[in-house]
ZAKOL-926477 format. One line per field, with one value per residue: residue in three letters; x, y, z of N, C-alpha, C in turn; residue number from 0. Coordinates in nm, 2 decimals, always signed. Atoms other than C-alpha are relative to their C-alpha. Layout:
// ZAKOL-926477
residu <- Ala:...
n_c1 <- X:...
n_c2 <- Y:...
n_c3 <- Z:...
ca_c1 <- X:...
ca_c2 <- Y:...
ca_c3 <- Z:...
c_c1 <- X:...
c_c2 <- Y:...
c_c3 <- Z:...
num <- NUM:...
// end
This chain:
// ZAKOL-926477
residu <- Unk:Unk:Unk:Unk:Unk:Unk:Unk:Unk:Unk:Unk:Unk:Unk:Unk:Unk:Unk:Unk:Unk:Unk:Unk:Unk:Unk:Unk:Unk:Unk:Unk:Unk:Unk:Unk:Unk:Unk:Unk:Unk:Unk:Unk:Unk:Unk:Unk:Unk:Unk:Unk:Unk:Unk:Unk:Unk:Unk:Unk:Unk:Unk:Unk:Unk:Unk:Unk:Unk:Unk:Unk:Unk:Unk:Unk:Unk:Unk:Unk:Unk:Unk:Unk:Unk:Unk:Unk:Unk:Unk:Unk:Unk:Unk:Unk:Unk:Unk:Unk:Unk:Unk:Unk:Unk:Unk:Unk:Unk
n_c1 <- -0.07:+0.07:+0.00:-0.11:-0.05:-0.07:-0.02:+0.08:-0.08:-0.11:-0.04:+0.06:+0.14:+0.02:+0.10:+0.14:+0.02:+0.01:+0.13:+0.10:-0.01:+0.04:+0.14:+0.06:-0.02:+0.09:+0.13:+0.00:-0.02:+0.08:-0.08:+0.03:-0.07:-0.12:-0.03:-0.12:-0.05:-0.09:-0.08:-0.07:-0.05:+0.08:+0.14:+0.10:+0.12:+0.09:-0.05:+0.03:+0.15:+0.04:-0.05:+0.07:+0.15:+0.05:+0.07:-0.10:-0.06:-0.12:+0.05:-0.09:+0.07:-0.06:-0.11:-0.09:-0.10:-0.13:-0.06:+0.09:-0.07:+0.05:+0.13:+0.11:+0.03:+0.07:+0.13:+0.08:+0.02:+0.09:+0.14:+0.05:-0.01:+0.00:-0.13
n_c2 <- -0.03:+0.02:-0.12:-0.10:-0.09:-0.11:-0.12:-0.11:-0.11:+0.05:-0.11:-0.01:+0.04:+0.02:+0.09:-0.05:+0.03:+0.14:+0.04:-0.05:+0.08:+0.14:+0.01:-0.04:+0.11:+0.11:-0.02:+0.01:+0.14:+0.09:+0.08:+0.01:-0.10:+0.04:-0.08:-0.08:-0.05:-0.11:-0.03:-0.13:-0.06:-0.12:+0.04:-0.11:+0.06:-0.03:+0.07:+0.14:+0.02:-0.01:+0.12:+0.12:-0.02:+0.11:-0.06:-0.09:+0.05:+0.08:+0.13:+0.09:+0.08:-0.02:-0.09:+0.03:-0.10:+0.04:+0.12:+0.12:+0.12:+0.12:+0.05:-0.10:+0.02:+0.13:-0.02:-0.08:+0.09:+0.10:-0.06:-0.03:+0.12:+0.13:+0.06
n_c3 <- -0.12:-0.13:-0.08:+0.04:-0.10:+0.06:-0.07:+0.05:+0.05:+0.09:+0.09:+0.13:-0.01:-0.14:-0.04:+0.04:+0.14:+0.01:-0.04:+0.10:+0.13:-0.02:-0.01:+0.13:+0.09:-0.05:+0.05:+0.14:+0.05:-0.08:-0.08:-0.14:-0.08:-0.07:-0.12:+0.00:-0.13:+0.02:-0.11:+0.01:-0.12:-0.02:-0.04:+0.02:-0.02:+0.11:+0.11:-0.02:+0.01:+0.14:+0.06:-0.05:+0.03:+0.09:+0.11:+0.06:+0.12:-0.03:-0.06:-0.07:-0.10:-0.13:-0.01:-0.11:-0.01:-0.03:+0.04:+0.00:-0.02:+0.07:-0.05:+0.04:+0.14:+0.02:-0.05:+0.09:+0.12:-0.04:+0.00:+0.13:+0.09:-0.06:+0.02
ca_c1 <- -6.83:-6.93:-6.83:-6.63:-6.42:-6.29:-6.13:-6.34:-6.05:-5.85:-5.66:-5.83:-6.16:-6.27:-6.51:-6.81:-6.76:-6.70:-7.03:-7.23:-7.09:-7.14:-7.50:-7.58:-7.43:-7.62:-7.94:-7.85:-7.75:-7.98:-7.70:-7.74:-7.66:-7.31:-7.24:-7.00:-6.80:-6.63:-6.34:-6.17:-5.97:-6.21:-6.54:-6.73:-7.07:-7.27:-7.06:-7.09:-7.47:-7.50:-7.29:-7.50:-7.85:-8.04:-8.23:-7.92:-7.70:-7.41:-7.59:-7.29:-7.38:-7.13:-6.87:-6.56:-6.32:-5.95:-5.75:-5.93:-5.81:-5.86:-6.14:-6.34:-6.31:-6.41:-6.71:-6.83:-6.79:-6.98:-7.27:-7.30:-7.21:-7.28:-6.94
ca_c2 <- +0.53:+0.45:+0.77:+1.09:+1.27:+1.61:+1.91:+2.23:+2.46:+2.32:+2.55:+2.48:+2.30:+2.34:+2.12:+2.34:+2.31:+1.94:+1.89:+2.11:+1.92:+1.58:+1.65:+1.81:+1.51:+1.26:+1.42:+1.45:+1.09:+0.94:+0.81:+0.69:+0.96:+0.93:+1.04:+1.33:+1.42:+1.76:+1.85:+2.18:+2.36:+2.65:+2.60:+2.90:+2.80:+2.98:+2.83:+2.48:+2.51:+2.61:+2.31:+2.07:+2.21:+1.92:+2.16:+2.36:+2.34:+2.16:+1.89:+1.75:+1.49:+1.56:+1.81:+1.73:+1.99:+1.94:+1.80:+1.46:+1.13:+0.79:+0.68:+1.00:+0.94:+0.57:+0.67:+0.92:+0.67:+0.41:+0.65:+0.71:+0.37:+0.02:-0.14
ca_c3 <- -5.44:-5.08:-4.92:-4.99:-4.74:-4.84:-4.70:-4.74:-4.81:-5.10:-5.35:-5.68:-5.63:-5.27:-5.08:-5.16:-5.53:-5.49:-5.31:-5.55:-5.86:-5.71:-5.61:-5.95:-6.13:-5.91:-6.01:-6.38:-6.42:-6.16:-5.94:-5.59:-5.33:-5.20:-4.84:-4.81:-4.50:-4.51:-4.29:-4.20:-3.94:-3.97:-3.79:-3.91:-3.79:-4.06:-4.33:-4.18:-4.15:-4.51:-4.62:-4.42:-4.52:-4.67:-4.90:-4.99:-5.29:-5.11:-4.90:-4.72:-4.47:-4.19:-4.08:-3.88:-3.74:-3.75:-3.59:-3.64:-3.50:-3.66:-3.43:-3.50:-3.87:-3.84:-3.62:-3.87:-4.16:-3.96:-3.91:-4.28:-4.44:-4.34:-4.28
c_c1 <- -0.09:-0.01:+0.11:+0.03:+0.09:+0.02:-0.08:+0.09:+0.12:+0.03:-0.08:-0.15:-0.03:-0.12:-0.14:-0.02:-0.01:-0.14:-0.10:+0.01:-0.04:-0.15:-0.07:+0.02:-0.08:-0.14:-0.01:+0.00:-0.09:+0.08:-0.05:+0.08:+0.12:+0.02:+0.13:+0.03:+0.10:+0.08:+0.07:+0.05:-0.08:-0.14:-0.10:-0.14:-0.10:+0.04:-0.03:-0.15:-0.04:+0.05:-0.08:-0.15:-0.04:-0.07:+0.09:+0.06:+0.12:-0.04:+0.10:-0.07:+0.06:+0.12:+0.09:+0.11:+0.14:+0.05:-0.10:+0.09:-0.07:-0.14:-0.11:-0.04:-0.08:-0.14:-0.09:-0.03:-0.11:-0.14:-0.06:-0.01:+0.00:+0.14:-0.01
c_c2 <- -0.03:+0.12:+0.09:+0.08:+0.10:+0.11:+0.11:+0.09:-0.06:+0.11:+0.02:-0.02:-0.03:-0.10:+0.04:-0.03:-0.15:-0.05:+0.04:-0.08:-0.14:-0.01:+0.03:-0.13:-0.12:+0.01:-0.01:-0.14:-0.10:-0.10:+0.00:+0.11:-0.05:+0.09:+0.08:+0.06:+0.11:+0.03:+0.14:+0.04:+0.12:-0.05:+0.11:-0.06:+0.03:-0.07:-0.15:-0.03:+0.00:-0.13:-0.12:+0.01:-0.11:+0.05:+0.10:-0.05:-0.09:-0.14:-0.10:-0.07:+0.02:+0.09:-0.04:+0.11:-0.06:+0.05:-0.12:-0.12:-0.11:-0.05:+0.09:-0.02:-0.13:+0.01:+0.07:-0.08:-0.10:+0.05:+0.01:-0.12:-0.12:-0.07:-0.15
c_c3 <- +0.12:+0.08:-0.05:+0.12:-0.06:+0.09:-0.06:-0.08:-0.08:-0.11:-0.13:+0.00:+0.14:+0.02:-0.04:-0.14:-0.03:+0.03:-0.10:-0.13:+0.02:+0.01:-0.13:-0.09:+0.04:-0.06:-0.15:-0.05:+0.07:+0.09:+0.14:+0.08:+0.08:+0.12:-0.01:+0.14:-0.04:+0.13:-0.02:+0.14:+0.04:+0.03:+0.00:+0.00:-0.11:-0.12:+0.01:-0.01:-0.14:-0.08:+0.03:-0.03:-0.10:-0.13:-0.07:-0.13:+0.02:+0.05:+0.05:+0.11:+0.14:-0.01:+0.11:+0.00:+0.03:+0.13:+0.03:+0.03:-0.08:+0.05:-0.03:-0.15:-0.02:+0.06:-0.10:-0.13:+0.04:+0.01:-0.13:-0.09:+0.08:-0.03:+0.03
num <- 0:1:2:3:4:5:6:7:8:9:10:11:12:13:14:15:16:17:18:19:20:21:22:23:24:25:26:27:28:29:30:31:32:33:34:35:36:37:38:39:40:41:42:43:44:45:46:47:48:49:50:51:52:53:54:55:56:57:58:59:60:61:62:63:64:65:66:67:68:69:70:71:72:73:74:75:76:77:78:79:80:81:82
// end
């Protein structure tokens, strides 16, 4: 995958679990690190900081607060992946 964009607050497997499982799997199998952008309507600063910590268990790369327009998403993707 080139990039993952996921909502943080999903009913069954939320963005936190997604990040944790992807980062764990990347290490276990030796996969190249995939950039992850998390989105949410909730901008709880403490939670966002924890999700973005590079030495934390989630290690998301970027957070975007809803509502998000197309240009904002494209700019975020361009920052993380060579298009």
